[in-house]
C-alpha positions, 0 to 999 in steps of 0.5 A: 500499500505505502509502495501504491502511494509512493507511485502516486505521489511521484506520478502526481509531481511528475505531471505537475513538473510538466505542466510548470515548464509548460507554463513557463515555455508558454509565458517565454513565448508569448514575451518574444512574441510581444517583443518582435511585435513590439520592434516590428512597431519601433521599426515602422515608427522610425521609417514612417519618422524618416519619411516624414522628415525627408517631405518635411525639409524637401529633400527626397527623390521617388524611385519610379518601379512600374508605369500604368498609362491610361491605355494598355497595361502596367510597364515594368521599368529596367532602368532607373527611373526617379523624381528628385525634390529639392527645396529649389528645385524639381528635376524628373527623368521619367518615360512616358507612355500613351497617347500625344495630342500634338505634333511630334517632339523636336527634341529628345527630352520632349518624348519622356517626361524630363524637366529641371523646375526651379519655379513651381508650387509645392504643397504637401497634405497629410492623409487621414489614415497616414501618409501625405499627398505632394502638390507639385505644379511647375511653372517652367515647364511646357507638357507638364501641368501637374504631379501629384506624389502619394506617399504611405508611412511604409516609403510606398509611393504612386505618383500622378502626372498631368499635360495638356498635352497628353494622357495621364501616368501614373507610376508606383515605386518608393522614396528612396533611402 
């Protein structure tokens, strides 16, 4: 009888030890997952602050990865195309795919969206769900009326280019680090 009680107590102790080990493991796993989520949130907040800082300083580069012309499908851009913005200039080096509503261009620069503007209106509007909408209206550019850059807090961005003589074209890409 005494041996039976000893075996019973041993089984109970082993079971309790297993339960305690499982509880400790679950607590450790929960803390690790929580720490990882906090780290991801901190990285996202840091990225958003960096993007906002560049927009506020008016010193950034939008890198275009895809072109979405009004007619036809999305096109992956294999070359380096970008839009560089500083306090005193806007420099565009972007392709153009679409319909042109005037005579053929005379210079190679008129084929794409390629210009340097030192006279432009610049407006930043925060979006309700995070991010910014930047409107740039170059005053001394013949073929471009307005550039609208929609930037998300993680740096992803899309650019809408409007012209008098051409179809609208959109680009998707990111804000360069």
